C-alpha positions as CSV (number, residue, x, y, z in Angstrom):
1,M,-22.5,-22.3,13.0
2,R,-20.5,-25.1,11.3
3,F,-20.7,-23.3,7.9
4,V,-19.2,-20.2,9.5
5,R,-16.4,-22.2,11.0
6,I,-15.7,-24.0,7.6
7,G,-15.7,-20.6,5.8
8,A,-13.4,-19.1,8.3
9,C,-11.0,-22.0,7.9
10,I,-11.0,-21.7,4.1
11,I,-10.4,-17.9,4.3
12,A,-7.6,-18.4,6.9
13,V,-5.8,-21.0,4.8
14,L,-6.0,-18.7,1.7
15,A,-4.7,-15.8,3.8
16,I,-1.8,-17.9,5.1
17,A,-0.9,-19.0,1.5
18,L,-1.2,-15.4,0.1
19,G,0.8,-14.0,3.1
20,L,3.6,-16.5,2.6
21,L,3.7,-15.6,-1.1
22,W,4.0,-11.9,-0.3
23,L,6.6,-12.7,2.3
24,G,8.6,-14.7,-0.2
25,Q,8.3,-12.0,-2.9
26,G,9.1,-9.2,-0.5
27,T,12.3,-10.9,0.7
28,G,13.3,-11.9,-2.8
29,V,13.1,-15.6,-2.2
30,I,10.3,-16.0,-4.7
31,A,11.0,-14.2,-7.9
32,W,7.7,-14.9,-9.6
33,P,6.5,-13.2,-11.7
34,A,9.9,-11.7,-12.8
35,D,8.5,-8.2,-13.4
36,S,6.5,-7.9,-10.2
37,F,6.7,-4.6,-8.3
38,M,6.7,-6.6,-5.0
39,L,10.1,-8.2,-5.5
40,A,12.7,-7.4,-2.8
41,D,10.4,-4.8,-1.2
42,R,10.4,-5.0,2.6
43,T,7.0,-3.5,2.8
44,W,5.5,-6.5,1.1
45,A,7.5,-8.8,3.3
46,R,6.0,-7.1,6.4
47,N,2.5,-7.2,5.0
48,G,2.9,-10.9,4.1
49,L,4.0,-11.7,7.6
50,L,1.1,-9.9,9.1
51,L,-1.4,-11.5,6.8
52,A,0.0,-15.0,7.4
53,T,-0.1,-14.4,11.1
54,A,-3.7,-13.2,11.1
55,G,-4.7,-16.2,9.0
56,G,-3.0,-18.5,11.5
57,I,-4.8,-16.8,14.4
58,V,-8.2,-17.1,12.6
59,L,-7.5,-20.8,11.8
60,W,-6.6,-21.5,15.4
61,L,-9.7,-19.8,16.7
62,A,-12.0,-21.5,14.1
63,N,-10.8,-25.0,15.1
64,P,-12.2,-25.8,18.6
65,R,-10.1,-29.0,18.9
66,A,-6.9,-27.0,18.6
67,R,-7.6,-25.2,21.8
């Protein structure tokens, strides 16, 4: 069971990082790479927010000391 919890934490942290990147690109705060189709597109900002939130929830559920 410990391996599942560790795997869930790793995936959750990656989801949070990727979601924040998408959020930054979608809002235009992060302009990297310069020719990205995601820049200043609110759809990617919304998707990034949802992914980061889901990652946060999984991270919270996977850590029994946080509850």
